[in-house]
NUKEZA-853021 format. One record per atom (N, C-alpha, C): atom name; x negated, y negated, z negated; residue number from 0. Coordinates in steps of 0.2 Angstrom, whole numbers, always signed. Layout:
<recs>
   at      px      py      pz     i
   CA       X       Y       Z   NUM
...
</recs>
This chain:
<recs>
   at      px      py      pz     i
    N    -433    +144    +117     0
   CA    -427    +141    +115     0
    C    -421    +145    +116     0
    N    -417    +146    +111     1
   CA    -411    +150    +112     1
    C    -405    +146    +112     1
    N    -401    +148    +117     2
   CA    -394    +144    +118     2
    C    -388    +149    +116     2
    N    -384    +146    +113     3
   CA    -377    +150    +112     3
    C    -372    +147    +117     3
    N    -369    +151    +121     4
   CA    -364    +149    +125     4
    C    -357    +152    +122     4
    N    -353    +147    +119     5
   CA    -347    +149    +116     5
    C    -342    +151    +121     5
    N    -338    +157    +119     6
   CA    -333    +160    +123     6
    C    -326    +160    +120     6
    N    -322    +156    +122     7
   CA    -315    +156    +120     7
    C    -310    +160    +124     7
    N    -304    +162    +122     8
   CA    -300    +165    +127     8
    C    -298    +160    +132     8
    N    -299    +161    +139     9
   CA    -298    +157    +144     9
    C    -304    +153    +147     9
    N    -310    +154    +143    10
   CA    -316    +151    +146    10
    C    -317    +154    +153    10
    N    -319    +151    +158    11
   CA    -321    +154    +164    11
    C    -327    +151    +167    11
    N    -331    +147    +164    12
   CA    -337    +145    +166    12
    C    -343    +147    +162    12
    N    -341    +152    +157    13
   CA    -347    +154    +152    13
    C    -352    +158    +156    13
    N    -350    +162    +161    14
   CA    -356    +166    +165    14
    C    -360    +161    +169    14
    N    -357    +156    +171    15
   CA    -361    +151    +175    15
    C    -366    +147    +170    15
    N    -364    +146    +164    16
   CA    -368    +142    +160    16
    C    -374    +147    +157    16
    N    -372    +153    +156    17
   CA    -377    +159    +154    17
    C    -382    +159    +160    17
    N    -380    +160    +166    18
   CA    -384    +161    +172    18
    C    -389    +155    +172    18
    N    -386    +149    +171    19
   CA    -390    +143    +172    19
    C    -396    +143    +167    19
    N    -395    +145    +161    20
   CA    -400    +145    +156    20
    C    -405    +150    +156    20
    N    -402    +156    +157    21
   CA    -406    +162    +157    21
    C    -410    +163    +164    21
    N    -407    +162    +169    22
   CA    -410    +164    +176    22
    C    -413    +157    +179    22
    N    -410    +152    +179    23
   CA    -412    +146    +182    23
    C    -417    +142    +178    23
    N    -416    +142    +171    24
   CA    -420    +138    +167    24
    C    -426    +143    +164    24
    N    -424    +150    +163    25
   CA    -429    +154    +160    25
    C    -429    +154    +153    25
    N    -424    +152    +149    26
   CA    -424    +152    +142    26
    C    -419    +158    +140    26
    N    -419    +159    +133    27
   CA    -414    +164    +130    27
    C    -407    +161    +130    27
    N    -402    +165    +131    28
   CA    -395    +163    +131    28
    C    -391    +169    +128    28
    N    -386    +168    +125    29
   CA    -381    +173    +122    29
    C    -374    +171    +123    29
    N    -370    +175    +125    30
   CA    -363    +174    +125    30
    C    -360    +175    +119    30
    N    -357    +170    +115    31
   CA    -355    +171    +108    31
    C    -347    +171    +108    31
    N    -344    +176    +106    32
   CA    -337    +176    +106    32
    C    -335    +172    +100    32
    N    -330    +168    +100    33
   CA    -328    +163     +95    33
    C    -326    +166     +88    33
    N    -324    +172     +88    34
   CA    -321    +175     +82    34
    C    -327    +178     +78    34
    N    -332    +180     +81    35
   CA    -338    +183     +78    35
    C    -344    +180     +78    35
    N    -344    +173     +77    36
   CA    -350    +169     +78    36
    C    -353    +167     +72    36
    N    -360    +168     +72    37
   CA    -365    +165     +67    37
    C    -370    +161     +71    37
    N    -369    +155     +71    38
   CA    -373    +150     +75    38
    C    -380    +148     +72    38
    N    -382    +151     +66    39
   CA    -388    +149     +63    39
    C    -394    +151     +67    39
    N    -394    +156     +71    40
   CA    -400    +158     +75    40
    C    -402    +154     +81    40
    N    -397    +149     +83    41
   CA    -398    +146     +89    41
    C    -400    +139     +89    41
    N    -404    +137     +94    42
   CA    -407    +131     +95    42
    C    -403    +126     +98    42
    N    -398    +128    +102    43
   CA    -393    +123    +105    43
    C    -387    +127    +106    43
    N    -381    +123    +107    44
   CA    -375    +126    +108    44
    C    -371    +123    +114    44
    N    -368    +127    +118    45
   CA    -365    +125    +124    45
    C    -358    +127    +124    45
    N    -354    +123    +126    46
   CA    -346    +124    +126    46
    C    -345    +123    +134    46
    N    -343    +129    +137    47
   CA    -342    +129    +144    47
    C    -335    +127    +146    47
    N    -334    +126    +153    48
   CA    -328    +124    +155    48
    C    -323    +130    +156    48
    N    -317    +129    +158    49
   CA    -312    +134    +159    49
    C    -305    +131    +156    49
    N    -301    +136    +153    50
   CA    -294    +134    +151    50
    C    -293    +137    +144    50
    N    -297    +135    +139    51
   CA    -296    +138    +133    51
    C    -289    +138    +131    51
    N    -287    +144    +129    52
   CA    -280    +145    +126    52
    C    -275    +143    +132    52
    N    -277    +143    +138    53
   CA    -272    +141    +143    53
    C    -270    +134    +143    53
    N    -274    +130    +140    54
   CA    -273    +122    +140    54
    C    -266    +121    +136    54
    N    -264    +125    +132    55
   CA    -258    +124    +129    55
    C    -258    +118    +124    55
    N    -253    +115    +122    56
   CA    -253    +108    +119    56
    C    -256    +103    +122    56
    N    -263    +103    +122    57
   CA    -267     +98    +126    57
    C    -274    +102    +128    57
    N    -277    +100    +133    58
   CA    -283    +104    +135    58
    C    -288    +103    +129    58
    N    -290    +109    +126    59
   CA    -295    +109    +121    59
    C    -293    +109    +114    59
    N    -286    +108    +113    60
   CA    -283    +106    +107    60
    C    -283    +112    +102    60
    N    -282    +118    +105    61
   CA    -281    +124    +101    61
    C    -288    +126     +99    61
    N    -293    +126    +104    62
   CA    -300    +128    +103    62
    C    -303    +124     +97    62
    N    -301    +118     +97    63
   CA    -304    +113     +93    63
    C    -302    +114     +86    63
    N    -297    +118     +84    64
   CA    -295    +120     +78    64
    C    -297    +126     +75    64
    N    -301    +130     +79    65
   CA    -304    +136     +77    65
    C    -310    +136     +73    65
    N    -311    +141     +69    66
   CA    -316    +141     +63    66
    C    -323    +140     +66    66
    N    -325    +142     +72    67
   CA    -331    +141     +75    67
    C    -333    +134     +76    67
    N    -328    +129     +77    68
   CA    -329    +122     +78    68
    C    -332    +119     +71    68
    N    -330    +122     +65    69
   CA    -333    +120     +59    69
    C    -340    +121     +59    69
    N    -342    +127     +61    70
   CA    -349    +128     +62    70
    C    -353    +123     +66    70
    N    -350    +122     +72    71
   CA    -353    +118     +77    71
    C    -354    +111     +74    71
    N    -349    +108     +70    72
   CA    -349    +102     +67    72
    C    -355    +102     +62    72
    N    -356    +107     +58    73
   CA    -361    +108     +53    73
    C    -368    +107     +57    73
    N    -369    +111     +62    74
   CA    -375    +111     +66    74
    C    -376    +105     +69    74
    N    -371    +101     +72    75
   CA    -372     +95     +75    75
    C    -374     +90     +70    75
    N    -371     +90     +64    76
   CA    -373     +85     +59    76
    C    -381     +86     +57    76
    N    -383     +92     +58    77
   CA    -390     +94     +56    77
    C    -395     +92     +62    77
    N    -392     +90     +68    78
   CA    -396     +88     +73    78
    C    -397     +93     +79    78
    N    -393     +99     +79    79
   CA    -394    +103     +84    79
    C    -390    +100     +90    79
    N    -393    +101     +96    80
   CA    -390     +99    +102    80
    C    -384    +103    +104    80
    N    -379     +99    +106    81
   CA    -372    +102    +108    81
    C    -370     +99    +115    81
    N    -369    +103    +119    82
   CA    -367    +101    +126    82
    C    -360    +104    +127    82
    N    -355    +100    +129    83
   CA    -348    +102    +131    83
    C    -347    +100    +138    83
    N    -345    +104    +142    84
   CA    -344    +103    +149    84
    C    -337    +104    +151    84
    N    -333     +99    +154    85
   CA    -327    +100    +157    85
    C    -322    +102    +151    85
    N    -319    +108    +150    86
   CA    -315    +110    +144    86
    C    -319    +109    +138    86
    N    -326    +110    +138    87
   CA    -330    +109    +132    87
    C    -330    +102    +130    87
    N    -330     +97    +135    88
   CA    -330     +90    +133    88
    C    -323     +89    +130    88
    N    -318     +92    +133    89
   CA    -311     +91    +130    89
    C    -311     +93    +123    89
    N    -314     +99    +121    90
   CA    -314    +102    +114    90
    C    -318     +97    +110    90
    N    -324     +94    +112    91
   CA    -327     +89    +108    91
    C    -323     +83    +106    91
    N    -319     +81    +111    92
   CA    -315     +75    +110    92
    C    -309     +77    +105    92
    N    -306     +83    +106    93
   CA    -301     +85    +101    93
    C    -303     +86     +94    93
    N    -309     +88     +94    94
   CA    -312     +90     +87    94
    C    -315     +84     +83    94
    N    -315     +78     +87    95
   CA    -318     +72     +84    95
    C    -326     +72     +84    95
    N    -329     +77     +87    96
   CA    -336     +76     +88    96
    C    -338     +71     +93    96
    N    -334     +69     +97    97
   CA    -335     +63    +102    97
    C    -329     +59    +102    97
    N    -329     +52    +103    98
   CA    -323     +48    +102    98
    C    -320     +47    +109    98
    N    -313     +45    +109    99
   CA    -310     +44    +115    99
    C    -305     +50    +116    99
    N    -302     +50    +122   100
   CA    -297     +55    +123   100
    C    -297     +57    +131   100
    N    -294     +62    +133   101
   CA    -294     +64    +140   101
    C    -286     +65    +142   101
    N    -285     +61    +148   102
   CA    -279     +61    +151   102
    C    -279     +65    +157   102
    N    -273     +66    +160   103
   CA    -272     +69    +167   103
    C    -275     +64    +172   103
    N    -278     +67    +177   104
   CA    -281     +63    +183   104
    C    -276     +58    +185   104
    N    -278     +53    +187   105
   CA    -274     +47    +189   105
    C    -269     +49    +194   105
    N    -271     +53    +199   106
   CA    -266     +55    +204   106
    C    -262     +61    +203   106
    N    -263     +64    +197   107
   CA    -260     +70    +194   107
    C    -261     +76    +198   107
    N    -267     +76    +201   108
   CA    -269     +82    +205   108
    C    -275     +85    +203   108
    N    -276     +92    +203   109
   CA    -282     +95    +201   109
    C    -288     +93    +207   109
    N    -294     +91    +205   110
   CA    -299     +89    +209   110
    C    -305     +94    +209   110
    N    -307     +97    +214   111
   CA    -313    +101    +214   111
    C    -317    +100    +220   111
    N    -323     +96    +219   112
   CA    -327     +94    +224   112
    C    -334     +91    +221   112
    N    -338     +90    +225   113
   CA    -345     +87    +223   113
    C    -344     +79    +222   113
    N    -347     +77    +217   114
   CA    -346     +70    +216   114
    C    -353     +67    +214   114
    N    -354     +61    +217   115
   CA    -360     +57    +215   115
    C    -360     +54    +208   115
    N    -365     +54    +204   116
   CA    -365     +51    +198   116
    C    -371     +47    +197   116
    N    -371     +42    +193   117
   CA    -376     +38    +191   117
    C    -379     +40    +184   117
    N    -385     +41    +183   118
   CA    -388     +42    +176   118
    C    -389     +35    +173   118
    N    -384     +34    +168   119
   CA    -383     +27    +165   119
    C    -388     +27    +160   119
    N    -390     +32    +156   120
   CA    -395     +32    +151   120
    C    -399     +38    +151   120
    N    -406     +37    +153   121
   CA    -410     +42    +153   121
    C    -415     +43    +147   121
    N    -413     +39    +142   122
   CA    -417     +39    +136   122
    C    -413     +44    +130   122
    N    -411     +50    +133   123
   CA    -408     +54    +128   123
    C    -411     +61    +129   123
    N    -410     +66    +124   124
   CA    -413     +72    +125   124
    C    -410     +76    +130   124
    N    -405     +74    +133   125
   CA    -401     +78    +139   125
    C    -403     +75    +146   125
    N    -406     +69    +146   126
   CA    -407     +66    +152   126
    C    -414     +63    +153   126
    N    -419     +65    +149   127
   CA    -426     +62    +150   127
    C    -429     +64    +156   127
    N    -427     +69    +159   128
   CA    -430     +71    +165   128
    C    -428     +68    +172   128
    N    -423     +64    +171   129
   CA    -420     +60    +176   129
    C    -423     +53    +176   129
    N    -423     +49    +182   130
   CA    -425     +42    +182   130
    C    -419     +38    +180   130
    N    -420     +32    +177   131
   CA    -415     +27    +175   131
    C    -411     +25    +182   131
    N    -404     +26    +181   132
   CA    -400     +24    +187   132
    C    -401     +29    +193   132
    N    -404     +35    +191   133
   CA    -404     +40    +197   133
    C    -397     +42    +199   133
    N    -397     +43    +206   134
   CA    -390     +45    +208   134
    C    -391     +53    +209   134
    N    -386     +56    +207   135
   CA    -386     +64    +207   135
    C    -380     +66    +209   135
    N    -379     +72    +212   136
   CA    -373     +75    +214   136
    C    -371     +82    +210   136
    N    -365     +82    +207   137
   CA    -363     +88    +203   137
    C    -356     +89    +205   137
    N    -354     +95    +204   138
   CA    -347     +97    +206   138
    C    -343     +95    +200   138
    N    -336     +94    +202   139
   CA    -331     +93    +196   139
    C    -326     +98    +198   139
    N    -322    +100    +193   140
   CA    -316    +104    +194   140
    C    -311    +103    +188   140
    N    -307     +99    +189   141
   CA    -302     +97    +183   141
    C    -296     +94    +185   141
    N    -291     +95    +181   142
   CA    -285     +92    +181   142
    C    -284     +86    +176   142
    N    -287     +87    +171   143
   CA    -287     +82    +165   143
    C    -294     +79    +164   143
    N    -296     +75    +168   144
   CA    -303     +73    +167   144
    C    -303     +65    +167   144
    N    -298     +62    +166   145
   CA    -297     +55    +165   145
    C    -299     +52    +158   145
    N    -305     +51    +157   146
   CA    -307     +48    +151   146
    C    -304     +42    +149   146
    N    -301     +41    +143   147
   CA    -298     +35    +140   147
    C    -301     +33    +133   147
    N    -302     +27    +133   148
   CA    -303     +24    +126   148
    C    -301     +17    +126   148
    N    -300     +13    +121   149
   CA    -297      +6    +121   149
    C    -303      +2    +122   149
    N    -302      -5    +123   150
   CA    -307      -9    +124   150
    C    -313     -10    +119   150
    N    -311      -9    +113   151
   CA    -315     -10    +107   151
    C    -320      -4    +107   151
    N    -318      +2    +108   152
   CA    -322      +8    +109   152
    C    -327      +8    +115   152
    N    -324      +5    +120   153
   CA    -328      +5    +126   153
    C    -334      +0    +125   153
    N    -332      -5    +122   154
   CA    -338     -10    +121   154
    C    -343      -7    +116   154
    N    -341      -3    +111   155
   CA    -346      +0    +107   155
    C    -350      +5    +111   155
    N    -347      +9    +115   156
   CA    -350     +14    +119   156
    C    -356     +11    +124   156
    N    -354      +5    +126   157
   CA    -358      +1    +131   157
    C    -364      -1    +126   157
    N    -362      -4    +121   158
   CA    -368      -8    +117   158
    C    -373      -3    +114   158
    N    -370      +3    +112   159
   CA    -374      +9    +109   159
    C    -378     +13    +114   159
    N    -377     +12    +121   160
   CA    -380     +16    +126   160
    C    -377     +23    +126   160
    N    -371     +24    +124   161
   CA    -368     +31    +123   161
    C    -365     +33    +130   161
    N    -364     +29    +135   162
   CA    -362     +31    +141   162
    C    -368     +34    +145   162
    N    -368     +40    +146   163
   CA    -374     +43    +149   163
    C    -373     +44    +157   163
    N    -367     +46    +159   164
   CA    -366     +47    +166   164
    C    -360     +43    +168   164
    N    -360     +40    +174   165
   CA    -354     +36    +177   165
    C    -353     +39    +184   165
    N    -347     +39    +186   166
   CA    -345     +41    +193   166
    C    -347     +35    +197   166
    N    -350     +37    +203   167
   CA    -351     +32    +208   167
    C    -345     +30    +212   167
    N    -340     +34    +212   168
   CA    -334     +33    +215   168
    C    -328     +37    +211   168
    N    -326     +33    +206   169
   CA    -321     +36    +201   169
    C    -316     +40    +204   169
    N    -316     +47    +203   170
   CA    -311     +51    +206   170
    C    -305     +52    +202   170
    N    -305     +51    +196   171
   CA    -299     +53    +191   171
    C    -296     +47    +187   171
    N    -299     +41    +188   172
   CA    -297     +35    +184   172
    C    -300     +34    +178   172
    N    -305     +37    +176   173
   CA    -308     +36    +169   173
    C    -310     +29    +168   173
    N    -309     +27    +162   174
   CA    -311     +20    +160   174
    C    -318     +19    +161   174
    N    -320     +14    +164   175
   CA    -327     +12    +165   175
    C    -331     +17    +169   175
    N    -327     +21    +173   176
   CA    -331     +26    +178   176
    C    -334     +31    +174   176
    N    -332     +32    +167   177
   CA    -336     +37    +163   177
    C    -335     +44    +165   177
    N    -341     +47    +166   178
   CA    -341     +54    +167   178
    C    -344     +58    +161   178
    N    -348     +55    +157   179
   CA    -351     +58    +151   179
    C    -353     +53    +146   179
    N    -352     +55    +140   180
   CA    -354     +51    +134   180
    C    -358     +55    +129   180
    N    -361     +52    +124   181
   CA    -365     +55    +119   181
    C    -363     +52    +112   181
    N    -364     +56    +107   182
   CA    -363     +53    +100   182
    C    -368     +48     +98   182
    N    -367     +44     +93   183
   CA    -372     +39     +91   183
    C    -378     +43     +88   183
    N    -378     +49     +86   184
   CA    -384     +52     +83   184
    C    -388     +54     +89   184
    N    -385     +55     +95   185
   CA    -389     +57    +101   185
    C    -390     +64    +103   185
    N    -386     +69     +99   186
   CA    -387     +76    +100   186
    C    -381     +79    +102   186
    N    -375     +76    +104   187
   CA    -369     +79    +106   187
    C    -367     +75    +113   187
    N    -367     +79    +118   188
   CA    -365     +76    +125   188
    C    -359     +80    +127   188
    N    -354     +76    +130   189
   CA    -349     +79    +133   189
    C    -348     +76    +140   189
    N    -347     +80    +145   190
   CA    -347     +77    +152   190
    C    -342     +82    +156   190
    N    -338     +79    +161   191
   CA    -333     +82    +165   191
    C    -337     +86    +171   191
    N    -342     +83    +174   192
   CA    -345     +87    +180   192
    C    -349     +93    +177   192
    N    -350     +97    +181   193
   CA    -353    +104    +179   193
    C    -361    +104    +181   193
    N    -365    +103    +177   194
   CA    -373    +103    +178   194
    C    -375    +111    +179   194
    N    -371    +115    +176   195
   CA    -373    +122    +177   195
    C    -371    +125    +184   195
    N    -367    +122    +187   196
   CA    -366    +124    +194   196
    C    -370    +121    +199   196
    N    -376    +117    +197   197
   CA    -380    +114    +201   197
    C    -387    +115    +199   197
    N    -389    +121    +198   198
   CA    -396    +122    +195   198
    C    -401    +126    +201   198
    N    -398    +127    +207   199
   CA    -402    +131    +212   199
    C    -400    +128    +219   199
    N    -404    +127    +223   200
   CA    -403    +124    +230   200
    C    -398    +128    +233   200
    N    -398    +135    +232   201
   CA    -393    +139    +236   201
    C    -386    +137    +234   201
    N    -385    +133    +228   202
   CA    -378    +131    +226   202
    C    -377    +124    +229   202
    N    -381    +121    +233   203
   CA    -380    +115    +236   203
    C    -386    +110    +234   203
    N    -387    +110    +227   204
   CA    -393    +106    +225   204
    C    -395    +108    +218   204
    N    -400    +106    +215   205
   CA    -402    +108    +208   205
    C    -402    +102    +204   205
    N    -398     +97    +205   206
   CA    -398     +91    +201   206
    C    -396     +92    +194   206
    N    -393     +97    +192   207
   CA    -391     +99    +185   207
    C    -396    +102    +181   207
    N    -401    +105    +185   208
   CA    -406    +109    +181   208
    C    -410    +104    +176   208
    N    -411     +98    +179   209
   CA    -415     +93    +175   209
    C    -412     +91    +168   209
    N    -405     +92    +168   210
   CA    -402     +91    +161   210
    C    -404     +96    +156   210
    N    -404    +103    +158   211
   CA    -406    +108    +154   211
    C    -414    +108    +152   211
    N    -418    +106    +157   212
   CA    -425    +105    +156   212
    C    -426     +99    +151   212
    N    -422     +94    +151   213
   CA    -423     +89    +146   213
    C    -422     +91    +139   213
    N    -417     +96    +138   214
   CA    -415     +98    +132   214
    C    -421    +103    +129   214
    N    -424    +107    +134   215
   CA    -430    +111    +132   215
    C    -436    +107    +130   215
    N    -437    +102    +134   216
   CA    -443     +98    +133   216
    C    -443     +94    +127   216
    N    -437     +92    +125   217
   CA    -436     +88    +118   217
    C    -437     +93    +113   217
    N    -434     +99    +113   218
   CA    -435    +104    +108   218
    C    -442    +106    +107   218
    N    -446    +107    +113   219
   CA    -453    +109    +112   219
    C    -457    +104    +109   219
    N    -456     +97    +111   220
   CA    -460     +92    +108   220
    C    -458     +91    +101   220
    N    -452     +92     +99   221
   CA    -450     +92     +91   221
    C    -453     +98     +88   221
    N    -453    +104     +91   222
   CA    -456    +109     +88   222
    C    -464    +109     +87   222
    N    -467    +106     +92   223
   CA    -474    +105     +91   223
    C    -476    +100     +86   223
    N    -472     +95     +86   224
   CA    -473     +89     +81   224
    C    -472     +92     +74   224
    N    -468     +97     +73   225
   CA    -466    +100     +66   225
    C    -471    +105     +64   225
    N    -475    +108     +68   226
   CA    -480    +113     +67   226
    C    -485    +110     +63   226
</recs>
């Protein structure tokens, strides 16, 4: 399986994502500069964290208007898995690939620490390797991670099983303790915690590795079924 790690000006978690896929997971990965991208050869697309374009206007807003996002939308519509982490999640929200918006943290401070999460939905291509309601720990590092949506959208997310991860102890004020959501089609996941920073025990734990393994397992099962 071949993963594209999209690099924007200001991305700073792209190498972490690349290492997680290539070294921890043992799959193919390529750093793809946003201006020279052809995503047709890739089986999955990863949008890493960082501060694309210095977070000017709003976090992820400028990156969301770049031409590569048009390709990402096309691939997502065709069923390609897309994962956006931290700033990548913000880009998915700004581009309309996921619903809702991101606000500044409730206490208006940057937060960088380990957080406990609950796997709210393990019936997705990103979470099938986890147990339902499994408690995991992943690092967070953000100043604008306060997920917001109105009551109607929150009810839809709940009803459709689109809330994939919740915080056990909400650190940023997110509606419904939401840490990660998925689209209705089930192939675009956005999350603020960093699974790529938790793929080896030397990093504290390997709870994030299961997410990437889930993506690979789903792809292999679909590939075998299609042969």
